N, C-alpha and C positions, 0 to 999 in steps of 0.2 A: 404530557411531556415525560420522557423517560427519567426516572429518579436517579439513575446512575450517572447522568450527565455531569452533575456537580462533583462526582467522585473521580472523574477522569482526570488524569494528569495533564493531558494535552487536548485542546479542542480539535475536533476533526471537521474537515470540510469536504464537501463533494468536489472532486477534482478529477475528471476522467482523462488522465494523460497516459501516454505510452510508457510502459515499464518493461525492462528486460531483467529476468531472474536467472542466474547461473548457479547451479549446485556446486558447492565447494567440498563436498564429501567424497570426491573421487568419481562421482557419476558424471559423465560428460553430457549433461543435459541442460538445455537452455529453453526457457519459456518466454514468449513474447505476448504480453497481454495489456490490459488497461486497468488503471486503478479504479476502485469504487469510491474510496475516500482516503484522505491523507492527513497526517498530523506531524508534529515535530518528532514524535516518538516512533512513528511507523506508518504503515500503509495497509489497507485492505485491498486485495486483488481477487479476481475471479479467474480460476484456472480449471482446466479440464480434468486434471488428475489430482489425487490426494498427495499432499506433501507431508512428510514425516515431521512430527513435533521436534522442535529444537534443531532442525536441519540447518546447518550453516549455508548461507547463500551470499552471493554478490548481487547488488542491485544497481541498475542504471535507470534513471528516471528523467524524462524530458519535462522540465518545468514550464516549457513554452515561454521562456523569458529571453529568447535569442542568445542564450549562452550555451556552453557545452552541457552535456547531460550530467546530472548529479550522480556521483558514484560513491557507494559506501558498502559496507558489509551489513548483514542482518541475519536474523534467524526466524524460523517459523514458530509462532507462539500459540496459534490456534487454527483450526480448520473445521468447517461445517459443510456437510454435503447438502446441496440444494435439492428440493423435491423435484423429481422428474415430471415434466408436464406432459410428455409424450413418450411412448415406449421406444421409439426408434432414434430419439435424439440422445446425445451423450449427456452424462451427468456433469454438473459443474460443482466446484467447491469454492465457497467464500473462505479466504485464507488471510490470516493476520500475520504481518511481518514486522518485527521490531528492528529498528535501526540500531546497530551495535557500535559503530565507530565513525559516525559522520564528522567531518572536520568542521571547524568554526565557520569557514566561508560557506560551506554547504548548508549549515544550520541557518545562517543569516539569510541566504537566498530563499530557503524553504519558509522561514518565518515571515519574510517580506511578502511572499506569495499568499500565505495563509491569512495574514492580516488584511491584505488587499481584498481577498475573497470574502472575508467576514464583513468588511465594510461595504462592499458593493453588491453582495447578494443577500437578500433577506432570508432566503432558504439555504444559504451555503453551509450553515452549521448542521452537522449530522446529529440527530437525536436518537 
């Protein structure tokens, strides 16, 4: 087990849901992708291009709870290029996004979903 797990501020769960990322730095760019894992503090996504550190973004995430998408602002806090498995396929980047201003109702919805996943999936916790 990864030793850093206990130092994490928020537990992460595997939750592959649809997420829309919109750059807020003037670049008219929108990315539609899936989450790798999610926590109350942020989300890890896989994208086809490198996103700059601390880039301000808007996030829309479908929590699959039959409610409207969860919307908040965030910022890119880390990015790691994945190893290319084949020459002709595009590179992908694991990218960490920190939520910066999620409202209380959004936090409550996200926490409810995470707690549910932790209780129902033995392997839901990301290590």
